[in-house]
C-alpha positions, 0 to 999 in steps of 0.5 A: 728928456732930463737936462743931462741929456738936453740943453735947449737954451745952449742949442738956440745960443749956438744957432743964434751966434751963427746966424749973426757971425760967419766967423764962428762957423769954423769954430763950431764946426769943429765941435759939433755935427748936426746929429749933436743937436737934440731937436730935429728943427736945430739939426735942420738949421745947423745942417743948412748953415754948414751947406751954405758955409761950404758953398761960400754963401753968406749966412744970414736969416734970409739965406738960411731960411731959403736954404731950409725952404729949398730942402722942404724943411723950413716949417719943421725948423720953425719957419722965419719967425723962429730964425729971428728969435734965434738971432735976437736971444743969443747972449754973446756972439763970441761965446759960440764955441763955449755953447757948442761944447755944452751941446757936445756934452749933452750929445755924448750923454745921450749916446752913452745913455742909448749905449747903456740901454742896448748893452742891457738888451744884449745881456738880457737877450743872451748875447755872448759876453765876448761880442758884447765886450767887443761891441762896447770897445768899438762904440766907446772908442768912437765916442771918446774920439768924437768927444776929444776932437779939438774945438779949434785950429792952433795958431802956427806961432802958438805951436812954434812958441809953446810946443817947440821953443819952450820944451827946447828951453827946458832941455826937452828935445824930441827923442827918436827910438832907434832900431837894433840895425845901425844902417837902418837908423842912419837912413831914417834917422830913428822912429818918432811918435805919431808915425805910421810905418808900414812893413811889407813883404810876400809870406815867408820873407821875414815881416813878423820876425823883423817886426818882433826883433824891432818890438823887443829892442824898442820895449827896452825903452818902454813896453811895446804892444804887438796885435797879431791877427794871424799868429796865436800868442803861444806861437809868437812866444815860441818866436821870441824865445827863438830870437832871445836864446838862439834856439832853433824855432821848429824844435821849441815844442820838445821839452827837455831840461835845456829848453826849460832853462831857456824858457825861464831865462827868456821870461826873466829877460823879457820882464827885466829888460824888454817888456812885450804885450801880446794881443792875439784876440781875433777880429780886432778892428782899429778902434778897438785896438786904439781903445786897448792901446790907450788903456794899456798906455795909461796903466803903465808908468812909462807908457808905450814905446811902440805898437805893432799890428800883424797884419793890415789885410787881416783887419775885419771889414765889411766890403763885399767887393774888391773896390770896397775892400780897397777903400776899407783898407784906405780908411783903416790905414788913416785910422792907424795913423791917427792912432799913432798921433793920438797916442804919440807912439810909432805904429808899425803895421805889416802888409802883404804884397801882391802875388804878381811879384811871383810872376815877374822876373824881377822879384825886388818889391816896389810901392805899387806891390802893396796888396789892395794899396789904395791909400796905404802908402799915402797914410805912411810916414815910412815904407819898408819892403822886405826881400829874400834873394835866396827865396827864389834864387838857389844861387843867392845868399840864403842869409840875405834879407834886403830891406828897401826903404821905399818911402821916408817922409822925412828923410832918405830912401835906399836899401840895406842888407841884413843877415838873417838866420831863419832857423833861429829867427835871428836878424842882425845888421852885418855892420853892428858887430863892427861897431859894437864888438862887445854886444850880443843878440839884440844889442845885449852884452855878448856872453 
């Protein structure tokens, strides 16, 4: 194995420093996992150190040796004599995290090399290119996330002075992104980078339509990205056309002169005012979405304003039982939250609600109605649940769309009612006309 893939001295220096200073375990533990070490013996030693640290047991030559003996791997790790050599030969204990970063670099190099070999095998065996690309995105996303993990916690005082006070002195203030609905803005105070916003509803209650309204409005600040696991990009484009032009959604497959003009006008408006990217590739996982979003964000001058995922329960997993699926959705929710934080954009995730609502006399949704909820609401910063009173009650207002802010980590909860025309897929805040009488669809100038 070449030096590009393995540095014996760096591995020994890390372990020697940890044997001499328990304080270094926290710093190194944030960088390295046992599998980052190339030599099996070093993996055993590092694993024993981590186990002792987590158990609150003092770390030295004796305790580590006894832990290795208890696990039956003391001789495989080199014995007590090897542990003593590690402790004697460490250059500088305080540089443990620096040595750890060298070990991490070599570990990443090995993983990339192994993936390159695997990819060659996949190509030679005739694996479809689409499958290879998906696997490549998943693998590289996981490697990148591992590589970019912080090497140490941040001191609270440093965060206050460097990340909050200094930008404020420069006149750089956190700037929220607002929706086209003033009533919702007053409740939430806007959307911020790093937030995970869940939009939950039963089928045909407007969650995709509401999400498209938000995406088109936020795209006026910077491009927005919409991942659709349910609807093709062509059908989404039809919906966008309805929203922008006020054309009945169901009649857009009939091309005439008027429809042609509407399509051209909508395309020009999107390019000029609201660049929206649509991705309808089937089978997208969260790591793949994160990798695609990161690549797009880096390629755009203004980056991304927001990311939308439609919808959570369609993200593929391998859970064979209902319990396993709940666990998967919980993990996916936290992965989506991590994506929002890493890319510093709000991530809107649509979610189905349980069908038990249909059997209840009271159709108003609540948090526990989130399908396979698990940790979905725990991961979310904001949860919006939608309800159409006229969907079940013929006597109710068929144009009313209620939005329940069921969770708001940094503010108030409550309910707002919007006007919704589901023939043209248009949603409006009834109070917006009074506040901005000169504005038209999505806040644009009225014609």
